[in-house]
C-alpha positions in Angstrom: -45.0 5.0 8.4 -43.4 3.6 11.5 -39.8 4.4 12.4 -37.2 2.1 10.9 -35.8 1.6 14.4 -39.0 -0.4 15.3 -38.0 -3.2 13.0 -36.0 -5.9 14.5 -34.5 -9.2 13.3 -34.9 -10.8 16.7 -37.6 -13.2 15.6 -35.6 -14.5 12.7 -32.6 -14.9 14.9 -34.5 -16.8 17.6 -36.6 -19.1 15.4 -34.2 -19.7 12.5 -30.9 -21.7 12.2 -28.7 -18.5 12.5 -28.5 -17.7 16.2 -25.4 -15.5 16.0 -27.0 -12.7 13.9 -26.9 -9.5 15.9 -30.3 -7.9 16.6 -29.8 -4.8 14.4 -32.3 -1.9 14.5 -31.6 0.2 11.5 -32.1 0.3 7.7 -30.5 -3.1 7.2 -32.9 -4.6 9.8 -35.8 -3.2 7.7 -34.4 -4.8 4.5 -33.9 -8.1 6.3 -37.5 -7.9 7.7 -38.9 -7.3 4.2 -36.9 -10.1 2.8 -38.2 -12.4 5.5 -41.8 -11.4 4.7 -41.2 -12.2 1.1 -39.3 -15.4 1.4 -37.7 -16.7 4.7 -35.1 -18.6 2.7 -34.0 -15.3 1.0 -33.7 -13.7 4.4 -31.4 -16.5 5.6 -29.3 -16.0 2.5 -28.7 -12.4 3.5 -27.6 -13.6 7.0 -24.5 -14.9 5.4 -23.1 -11.3 5.5 -23.8 -11.1 9.2 -22.9 -14.6 10.5 -19.6 -16.5 10.1 -21.4 -19.8 10.5 -24.7 -19.2 8.8 -23.5 -20.3 5.3 -23.1 -24.0 6.3 -26.4 -23.9 8.2 -28.1 -22.3 5.3 -26.9 -25.0 2.9 -28.1 -27.7 5.3 -31.6 -26.1 5.7 -31.8 -25.7 1.9 -30.9 -29.4 1.6 -33.8 -30.4 3.9 -36.2 -28.1 2.0 -35.3 -29.2 -1.4 -34.8 -32.9 -0.8 -37.9 -33.7 1.3 -39.6 -37.0 1.4 -42.0 -36.3 -1.4 -39.2 -35.5 -3.8 -37.2 -38.5 -2.8 -40.1 -40.8 -3.3 -40.7 -39.4 -6.7 -37.1 -40.2 -7.7 -37.4 -43.8 -6.7 -37.3 -46.4 -9.5 -37.3 -50.1 -9.9 -34.1 -52.1 -10.6 -34.1 -55.1 -13.0 -35.3 -57.4 -10.1 -38.3 -55.1 -9.5 -36.9 -53.7 -6.2 -37.4 -50.1 -5.2 -34.1 -48.2 -5.6 -32.9 -44.6 -5.1 -29.7 -42.9 -6.5 -28.3 -39.8 -4.9 -25.3 -38.0 -6.4 -23.0 -35.2 -5.1 -25.1 -33.9 -2.3 -23.3 -32.2 0.6 -24.8 -34.8 3.0 -27.7 -37.2 3.3 -31.1 -35.5 3.8 -33.0 -36.4 6.9 -36.0 -37.4 4.9 -34.1 -40.3 3.4 -34.4 -42.3 6.6 -38.2 -42.1 6.4 -38.3 -44.3 3.2 -39.5 -47.5 4.7 -40.1 -49.2 1.4 -36.7 -48.5 -0.1 -34.7 -51.7 -0.8 -31.6 -50.5 -2.8 -29.8 -47.3 -1.9 -27.0 -46.0 -4.2 -24.8 -43.1 -3.1 -22.0 -41.4 -5.1 -19.6 -38.6 -4.3 -21.2 -37.6 -1.0 -18.3 -36.5 1.1 -20.1 -36.2 4.4 -22.6 -39.1 4.2 -23.5 -40.4 7.6 -25.9 -43.3 8.4 -27.6 -42.4 11.6 -29.6 -44.5 14.0 -32.7 -43.4 12.0 -31.7 -46.0 9.5 -33.8 -48.3 11.6 -36.9 -46.7 10.0 -35.7 -48.1 6.6 -37.2 -51.5 7.3 -36.9 -52.7 3.7 -33.3 -51.7 3.0 -31.2 -54.7 1.9 -28.6 -53.4 -0.6 -26.2 -50.5 -0.3 -23.9 -49.0 -3.0 -21.2 -46.5 -2.1 -19.3 -45.0 -5.1 -16.4 -43.0 -3.8 -18.5 -42.2 -0.8 -16.8 -42.6 2.5 -19.9 -43.1 4.5 -19.7 -43.0 8.3 -22.0 -45.2 10.5 -23.1 -44.1 13.9 -23.0 -46.7 16.6 -26.8 -46.8 16.8 -27.0 -47.6 13.1 -24.4 -50.4 13.0 -26.6 -53.1 14.6 -29.4 -52.4 12.2 -27.1 -52.7 9.2 -25.6 -55.9 10.6 -29.0 -57.4 10.8 -30.6 -56.3 7.6 -28.0 -55.6 4.9 -27.5 -58.4 2.5 -25.4 -56.8 -0.3 -22.8 -54.1 -0.2 -21.1 -52.6 -3.3 -18.0 -50.4 -2.6 -16.0 -48.4 -5.2 -12.8 -47.0 -3.8 -9.5 -45.7 -5.0 -7.4 -47.6 -2.5 -7.7 -50.1 0.3 -7.6 -47.6 3.1 -10.9 -46.2 1.9 -12.8 -49.4 2.6 -14.7 -48.7 5.9 -13.9 -50.9 8.7 -17.6 -51.4 9.6 -18.0 -53.3 6.3 -16.2 -56.3 7.8 -18.6 -56.4 10.7 -21.8 -56.9 8.7 -22.4 -60.5 9.9 -25.6 -60.9 7.8 -23.9 -59.8 4.6 -24.4 -62.3 1.7 -22.7 -60.3 -1.2 -19.7 -58.1 -1.1 -18.6 -56.2 -4.3 -15.3 -54.3 -4.2 -14.1 -52.2 -7.0 -10.7 -50.4 -6.9 -7.1 -51.0 -6.0 -7.7 -53.1 -2.9 -4.6 -55.2 -3.1 -2.5 -52.9 -0.9 -1.4 -49.4 -0.6 1.8 -50.0 -2.5 0.3 -51.4 -5.7 0.0 -54.9 -7.0 3.3 -56.0 -5.7 2.6 -54.7 -2.2 -0.4 -57.0 -1.7 1.2 -60.1 -3.2 2.8 -61.4 -0.1 0.1 -60.7 2.5 -3.2 -61.1 0.6 -5.1 -58.0 -0.3 -4.4 -56.0 2.9 -8.1 -55.3 3.5 -8.8 -57.0 6.8 -10.4 -60.2 7.9 -13.6 -61.7 6.5 -14.0 -63.9 9.6 -17.2 -62.2 10.8 -18.9 -62.5 7.4 -20.0 -66.0 8.1 -23.0 -65.8 5.7 -21.0 -64.4 2.7 -22.1 -66.2 -0.4 -20.7 -64.0 -3.2 -17.4 -62.0 -3.4 -16.7 -59.9 -6.5 -13.4 -58.1 -6.9 -12.9 -55.6 -9.8 -9.6 -53.8 -10.5 -7.9 -55.2 -7.5 -4.7 -56.1 -9.4 -4.2 -59.2 -7.4 -1.1 -61.5 -7.8 -2.5 -64.3 -5.8 -5.8 -65.6 -4.5 -6.3 -63.8 -1.2 -5.6 -66.0 1.8 -8.4 -64.3 3.7 -10.9 -66.3 1.7 -10.2 -69.2 3.9 -12.2 -67.5 6.6 -15.4 -67.9 4.5 -14.4 -71.0 2.6 -17.4 -73.0 3.9 -20.0 -70.5 2.8 -18.6 -68.8 -0.3 -20.4 -70.1 -3.4 -19.5 -67.4 -6.0 -16.1 -65.8 -6.6 -15.3 -63.2 -9.3 -12.0 -61.6 -10.0 -11.7 -59.0 -12.7 -8.0 -58.2 -12.7 -7.8 -55.6 -15.5 -4.9 -57.5 -17.2 -2.7 -57.9 -14.2 -1.2 -61.4 -14.1 -2.6 -63.7 -11.4 0.3 -65.8 -10.5 -0.8 -68.1 -7.6 -4.1 -69.8 -7.6 -3.4 -72.5 -5.0 -5.8 -70.7 -2.6 -8.7 -71.9 -4.7 -8.2 -75.4 -3.4 -9.6 -74.4 0.0 -12.9 -73.1 -1.6 -14.5 -76.5 -2.0 -18.0 -75.0 -1.7 -17.6 -72.8 -4.8 -20.3 -73.3 -7.4 -19.4 -70.2 -9.6 -15.9 -69.0 -10.4 -15.0 -66.2 -12.7 -11.3 -65.2 -13.3 -11.3 -62.5 -16.0 -8.4 -60.3 -17.1 -5.9 -62.4 -15.2 -3.5 -63.2 -18.1 -4.0 -66.9 -17.6 -2.2 -68.9 -20.3 -3.6 -72.4 -19.4 -6.4 -73.9 -17.4 -5.3 -73.8 -13.7 -4.8 -77.2 -12.1 -6.4 -75.8 -8.9 -9.8 -76.0 -10.6 -9.8 -79.8 -10.2 -10.3 -79.4 -6.5 -13.6 -77.6 -7.0 -15.8 -80.7 -7.3 -19.1 -78.7 -6.9 -18.3 -76.1 -9.6 -21.3 -75.5 -11.9 -20.1 -72.3 -13.7 -16.5 -71.4 -14.8 -15.7 -68.2 -16.6 -12.2 -67.6 -17.9 -13.0 -65.0 -20.5 -10.6 -62.2 -21.3 -7.4 -64.0 -20.6 -4.4 -65.3 -22.7 -5.4 -68.9 -23.2 -3.9 -70.4 -26.4 -4.5 -74.1 -25.9 -7.0 -76.1 -23.9 -4.8 -79.1 -23.1 -6.1 -79.4 -19.6 -9.8 -79.6 -20.7 -9.9 -83.3 -20.2 -9.2 -82.8 -16.5 -12.4 -80.8 -16.2 -14.4 -84.0 -16.5 -13.8 -84.4 -12.8 -16.2 -81.5 -12.4 -19.2 -83.6 -12.9 -21.6 -80.7 -12.2 -20.0 -78.2 -14.6 -22.9 -76.8 -16.7 -21.5 -73.4 -17.9 -18.0 -72.9 -19.4 -17.0 -69.5 -20.8 -13.7 -69.1 -22.6 -14.5 -66.0 -24.8 -12.0 -63.4 -25.7 -8.9 -65.6 -25.5 -6.4 -66.8 -28.2 -7.6 -70.5 -28.4 -6.5 -72.0 -31.8 -8.3 -75.4 -31.5 -11.0 -77.0 -29.4 -9.8 -80.5 -28.4 -12.1 -83.5 -28.8 -12.0 -84.0 -25.0 -14.7 -81.4 -24.8 -17.1 -84.4 -25.4 -16.3 -85.7 -21.9 -18.0 -82.7 -20.3 -21.4 -84.5 -20.3 -23.2 -82.0 -18.0 -22.3 -79.0 -20.1 -25.2 -76.8 -21.0 -23.6 -73.5 -22.0 -20.3 -73.2 -24.0 -19.0 -69.8 -24.9 -16.0 -69.8 -27.2 -16.6 -66.4 -28.8 -13.8 -64.2 -30.1 -11.0 -66.7 -30.3 -9.1 -68.1 -33.3 -10.9 -71.3 -34.0 -10.9 -72.6 -37.6 -13.0 -75.7 -36.9 -15.1 -77.6 -34.4 -14.5 -81.2 -33.4 -17.2 -83.8 -33.9 -17.1 -84.7 -30.2 -18.7 -81.3 -29.4 -21.9 -82.4 -31.1 -22.3 -85.4 -28.7 -23.0 -83.3 -25.7 -26.6 -84.3 -24.7 -27.5 -81.2 -22.6 -25.9 -78.4 -24.6 -28.5 -75.7 -25.1 -26.3 -72.7 -25.8 -23.3 -72.6 -28.2 -21.6 -69.3 -28.7 -18.7 -69.2 -31.3 -19.0 -65.7 -32.6 -15.9 -63.9 -33.8 -13.8 -66.9 -34.9 -12.3 -68.1 -38.2 -14.9 -70.9 -38.9 -15.3 -71.7 -42.6 -17.9 -74.4 -42.3 -20.3 -75.9 -39.7 -20.3 -79.7 -39.5 -23.6 -81.4 -40.3 -23.3 -83.2 -37.0 -24.6 -80.0 -35.4 -28.2 -81.4 -35.9 -27.4 -84.0 -33.3 -27.6 -81.3 -30.6 -31.3 -81.9 -30.0 -31.3 -79.7 -26.8 -29.6 -76.7 -28.5 -31.8 -73.5 -28.2 -29.2 -70.8 -29.1 -26.5 -70.9 -31.7 -24.3 -67.8 -32.4 -22.1 -68.1 -35.5 -21.8 -64.4 -36.2 -18.5 -62.8 -37.5 -17.0 -65.9 -39.0 -16.1 -67.0 -42.5 -19.0 -69.3 -43.2 -20.1 -69.7 -46.9 -22.7 -72.3 -46.3 -24.8 -73.8 -43.6 -25.7 -77.5 -43.3 -29.1 -78.6 -44.4 -30.0 -79.9 -41.0 -30.0 -77.7 -37.9 -30.9 -78.4 -34.3 -34.7 -78.9 -34.2 -35.3 -76.9 -31.0 -33.4 -73.7 -32.1 -34.9 -70.5 -30.8 -32.1 -68.1 -31.6 -29.8 -68.4 -34.7 -27.3 -65.6 -35.4 -25.3 -66.0 -38.7 -24.7 -62.3 -39.3 -21.5 -61.0 -40.8 -20.4 -64.1 -42.6 -20.1 -64.9 -46.4 -23.3 -66.9 -46.8 -24.7 -66.9 -50.4 -27.9 -68.7 -49.5 -29.8 -70.0 -46.5 -30.4 -73.8 -46.3 -33.7 -75.4 -47.1 -35.6 -76.6 -44.1 -35.5 -73.5 -42.0 -39.3 -73.5 -42.0 -39.2 -76.8 -40.0 -37.7 -75.0 -37.0 -41.0 -74.4 -35.3 -39.5 -72.8 -32.2 -37.2 -70.3 -34.1 -37.9 -66.8 -32.6 -34.8 -64.8 -33.7 -32.9 -65.1 -36.9 -30.1 -62.6 -37.8 -28.8 -62.8 -41.3 -27.4 -59.3 -41.7 -24.0 -58.6 -43.3 -23.9 -61.6 -45.7 -23.9 -62.1 -49.5 -27.5 -63.3 -49.7 -29.6 -62.5 -52.8 -32.9 -63.7 -51.5 -34.7 -65.0 -48.4 -36.6 -68.3 -48.6 -40.4 -67.9 -48.4 -40.6 -70.8 -46.0 -39.6 -68.4 -43.2 -43.2 -67.5 -43.1 -43.8 -70.9 -41.4 -41.7 -69.8 -38.4 -44.4 -68.2 -36.2 -41.9 -67.0 -33.7 -40.2 -64.7 -36.2 -43.3 -62.6 -36.6 -43.1 -59.1 -35.1 -39.4 -58.4 -35.6 -37.7 -61.7 -35.0 -36.1 -61.7 -38.5 -33.2 -59.3 -38.8 -32.1 -58.6 -42.4 -31.4 -55.6 -44.7 -34.5 -53.9 -45.8 -33.8 -54.6 -49.5 -33.4 -58.2 -48.7 -36.8 -58.4 -47.1 -38.3 -57.2 -50.4 -37.2 -60.6 -51.9 -39.9 -62.3 -49.8 -43.5 -62.7 -51.2 -45.6 -59.8 -50.1 -47.9 -61.9 -47.9 -44.9 -63.5 -46.1 -43.2 -60.2 -45.7 -46.3 -58.6 -44.2 -46.7 -61.6 -41.9 -43.2 -61.4 -40.6 -43.2 -57.6 -40.2 -46.4 -57.5 -38.3 -45.8 -55.3 -35.2 -46.8 -58.0 -32.7 -44.0 -58.4 -30.1 -42.8 -61.9 -29.3 -44.7 -63.6 -26.5 -41.6 -64.0 -24.4 -37.8 -63.5 -24.2 -35.9 -64.8 -27.2 -32.3 -65.0 -26.3 -31.6 -67.7 -23.7 -28.1 -66.6 -22.8 -26.1 -63.3 -22.7 -23.6 -62.9 -25.5 -19.9 -62.8 -24.9 -19.1 -59.4 -23.5 -17.1 -58.0 -20.6 -19.0 -57.5 -17.4 -19.0 -54.1 -15.6 -20.0 -52.9 -12.2 -19.9 -49.2 -13.0 -22.4 -46.8 -11.6 -25.6 -46.8 -13.6 -26.6 -44.0 -15.8 -29.0 -41.3 -14.6 -31.7 -39.3 -16.2 -31.2 -35.6 -16.7 -33.3 -34.7 -13.7 -31.2 -36.9 -11.4 -28.0 -35.1 -12.5 -29.3 -31.7 -11.4 -26.6 -31.2 -8.8 -27.3 -27.5 -8.6 -30.8 -28.2 -7.3 -29.2 -29.8 -4.3 -27.1 -26.7 -3.4 -28.2 -23.2 -3.0 -26.0 -20.6 -4.8 -23.4 -19.1 -2.5 -23.4 -15.3 -2.3 
């Protein structure tokens, strides 16, 4: 056996990431040598005892080893639009292999304190959307021109306005900007009231089409929006219950086609809306509306096709709703309506009517005049009967959680009906004519299991046949609050420990 003094750690010191380890020639050197022969990474762990800087370097090398290109590609998934996306959470920094993913389109980063986008981002030729969730990412000068040219959507979640990176306002090709957090000013809602939102100018974002603000606690529409007034087509403000006092700034956004003001404590329809002649979609859900006296004024918005007033305190729908001739979607869910005016049933283009969660006791027979109606949601009301005639082109009918004692005759004539929900009523039997609704087969009929037994056996078997519907059934999304929270992860994606080597 050779002398222990012949073993040296010189090779590991020269070739590894720990250059300050002394070249010991003793028993410890032998142990380090044996560890290096068994597993080089284990030998580098032992270097922690000898080098004051090796721990950080060891973690970095471990990151590169564990998060190589093969593993990152295996973690890539598809978003609802079919784009390739990757989510990384709580890593010490971005692995170098990330910048080799040329086909990655959506990158989502959360809680990465030392994230840095280097000039190698130029290799990510497909990257178009970036999400930063409490992730103060730095951008090297060489990477900024690449992001300015390619990035189309940016989602930022911050705790305060000072955490919004300055480079975000230089992305001249940006089309969508989503900001979540208290971005109205460092001093709270009041601090930002007098000078906009204290975030900086949008002047360079000449191609910005959509701006979404969540939790900003604004008191007025930001004046900075005037910088992009000519290009901005969609504006969303989710104010979390903070009162939005001044909306005059909306008058300058004549190009808006979609406007959403939620959680703003609005008590009436803002008069500033009348200046938005090109508006096609208006969402005032989750406010404090009691009356809709200004509804008649909306007839000036001749292109208005979608009107959402869900989760308010509206007591009555005025007959002036009949003047909104271009209306296609009307959402009045979760209000305090006791009836519906006859003028509502004269709208020629209405294809979706949502009135769930109200106090309706009857549905007027004039509803059959809505010949274009494809979706009708009457759930969670006080209906005891339904009219004999229903819109002939209905595809979705939800009457769950009412007080219905029977279903009307003629349901079998609804040839396009593909979803019928009758749960939570006082029904004693289901009509056998439901078997004529071919779209209900394969799970389109939702009812209690004991109620299904009231159907003739051949009809029941036909309706319960496990053949999925040929296409999507629901034409519109139900009344519910939107969210821009970070998406959920699989168990494998939450393995933070796998990203970090245990510290000795």
